[in-house]
N, C-alpha and C positions, 0 to 999 in steps of 0.2 A: 411420811409425807402424805399418804393417802388419808390417814386418820385426821391429820390437822386440816387438810383441804376440805374434807367432808364436814368437819366441825364448823369451820369458818363459813362454809356455804349454807349450812342449815341455820346458823345464828344471824348472819347478816350478809346475805348473798350479794346485795347491791354494792357494798363497799370492799369486796375482796378483790385483790390484784392477782388475777389468774396468771399474769405474765411471770410472776415470781416462781410459781410452781412449774410453768413450762421451762424456765431457765434451770430450775433445780433438776427437772427431769433430764434435760440435755447434759447437765454436769454428771448426774448419776450414770447416764448412759456412756459418757466418755470415761468415767472411772472404771466401769465394768469392761469397756472396750480395752483400756490400757491393762487392766488386770488379766483379761483374757489373752492379750498378746504377750504379756510377760510370762505367763505360765503355760502358754501353748505348747512349748516343746516338752515340758514335763507331762502334761496331759497327753500329748501325742505319743510319747514313749510308753506311758502307762497304758494307753488304749491299744497300742501295738502289742505290748506284752500280753494283755488280756486276750486279744484276738489270736495271737500265735499259740498261747497255752490252750485256749478253747479248741482251736483247730487241731493241734496235735492230739489232744485228749479225745476229741470226738473221732478223729480218724483211727487212732489206735483202738478205741472201744469197738467201732463198727468193724474194723478189720479182725479184731479178736473174735467177734461174734460170727463173722462170716467164714473164718478159717475152719475147715472140716476136721483137721486132725488134732487140734488143740482142745484142752479143757477150757471152757469159757470162764467159769466162776473161780477165778484165782485171786490172790492178793493184788496182782498187777491190774486185773480188770476192776476190782473195787477201788484201787487207787485212781484209775482213769475216771471212774464215775465220781469220786470225790472231787477230783480236779475240775470236771465239767460243772459240778454244782457250785463249787467255790468261786471259780472265775465267772460263771454265769450270774451269780448273785452280785459279784462286784460290778460287772458290766451293767446289770440292771440298776443297781444303786447309783452308779455314776450317771447313767442316762436319766434316771428318774429325778435326781436332784437338779440336773441341768433343766429338765422340763419344768420342774416346780418353780425354779427361779424365773423362767420365761413366763410361766403362768401368773405368778404373783406380780411381777413387774409390769408386764405389758397388758394382759387382758383385764386385770383388776383395775388399773388406772383408766383403761379405755372405757370400761363399764361405768366407773364412777363419773367420768366426763359425760358419757351418754345419758346418765340419770339427771344431769343438771337441767333445770328448767330455764331455758335461755331467755324467756320473756320476763323473768324476774331480775335479770342482770342488766347492767348498763350495756350500751352498744359496744363500747370498748371491750368490756369483759366478755361479751358474747362472741366478739371477733377473736378474742384471745383463746376462748375455748375451742373454736374452730381450728385455730392455729396449733393449739396443744394436741387436738385429736390428729391433725395431719402429721405432727411431729412423732406422736406415739406410733401411728401406722407406718410411717416411713422408716423409723429407727426401732426395729424390734430388738429387745435385749435377748442375746443368745450367747452360749458358750461356744466359741469357734476354736477348733484345735488346728494348729499349724496353718491357719489361713484358708484351708479348703474343706474342712470337715466340721459341720455343725452338729453338736451333740443334741439329740432330741430323743424322745421315747422310741421313735422309729429306728434309731441306731441299733437297738437290740435286734430287731427283726432283720434289718440290713446285714448285720453281722452273721446272724443265723443262716440267712439265705446264701451268703457267700461261702460260709463254712460247709454247708450242705452241698453246694456246687463243686467246690474244690475236693471235698471228700469223694463225691461220686466219680470225678475224673480220676483221682488217684486209685480208687478201688477198681475202676475199669482197667487201669494199667496193671494193677496187681493180678486181676483175674486173667487178663490176656497174656501175661508173661508165663512162659513155661515153668513148671515146677521141677526142681532137681532133687 
């Protein structure tokens, strides 16, 4: 869509019907929204599994490091480190691909529209470019999981901070409990 729109605008910008591209954008947005809602439960379960595995692995690793009577570098410890790496890479890949989708779809089209010289267009098309910009700004393409979690690059940081917080709370309980 972007390449065709840019090509038409550079060749004959006065005769291009921008409204077609705006309608196409709205249809693409609707398709992504439907796809997102149809697979949101799968992504939600996948995200929950990643989060829980990361949480358990980090907690067990930190608990093993802080326990004074155990040997730290065992096969179990290495297994926890492998789990942290494996699920961390999956979470980053999941978040990064969702971010790249957003970047490609929203920001690139917005930048292309901002590069258009409105004085070279007809008044109707200039108005359509403004409508198109409003549509792109109002309807940002994103991957929404179970209706309340938007997957972005910040999702990795949000997961890491919540894992760290829960691990600290559980470690405080472990330290405060009497040892038998």
